[in-house]
C-alpha positions in Angstrom: 0.0 0.0 0.0 1.4 3.4 -0.9 0.4 6.6 0.8 0.8 10.0 -1.0 0.7 11.8 2.4 3.9 13.7 3.1 4.3 14.9 6.7 7.3 16.4 8.4 7.9 15.7 12.1 10.0 16.8 15.0 13.1 14.7 15.6 15.2 14.9 18.8 18.9 14.3 18.9 21.0 14.3 22.1 24.7 15.3 22.0 26.8 15.5 25.2 23.7 15.7 27.4 22.0 18.5 25.4 18.9 18.0 23.3 18.6 19.5 19.8 15.6 19.5 17.6 15.2 19.0 13.8 12.3 19.1 11.5 12.6 16.2 9.0 10.7 14.1 6.5 11.5 10.4 6.0 10.9 7.9 3.3 11.7 4.2 2.8 14.6 2.9 0.6 14.9 -0.8 0.3 12.6 -1.3 3.3 14.6 1.0 5.6 13.6 4.4 6.8 15.9 7.2 5.5 15.7 10.9 6.0 14.5 12.7 2.8 15.3 16.2 4.1 16.2 17.7 7.5 16.3 21.2 8.9 18.0 22.1 12.2 15.9 24.1 14.6 18.2 24.3 17.6 17.8 23.7 21.3 14.4 24.2 22.9 15.5 27.5 24.5 16.6 28.8 21.0 13.3 27.9 19.4 11.4 29.5 22.2 13.4 32.7 22.0 12.9 33.0 18.3 9.1 32.5 18.7 9.0 35.2 21.4 11.0 37.6 19.3 8.6 37.1 16.4 5.5 37.7 18.6 7.0 40.9 20.0 7.7 42.1 16.5 4.1 41.4 15.5 4.9 39.3 12.5 3.7 35.8 12.0 6.2 33.1 12.6 6.3 30.2 10.2 7.1 26.9 12.0 
C-alpha cells in the first residue's frame, strides 16, 4: 500500500547531554527508513526565544 501523504515531524537528537531539535521528513529505501530532508531548529531554548521575538515584532512566525 502506498500513501501519498507527506508529513514532516520533529526529531530529537542528544549530544553531550544536550537536546537539539530537527524538522525532518523520511521515506523508505529498500525497506529501511531514510531521511528525505532535515532542517536544524536548535535547542528548545533557542526555538522559544525565536518565537517570542517574532511575537514581539508582531509578525507571524512560520514553524
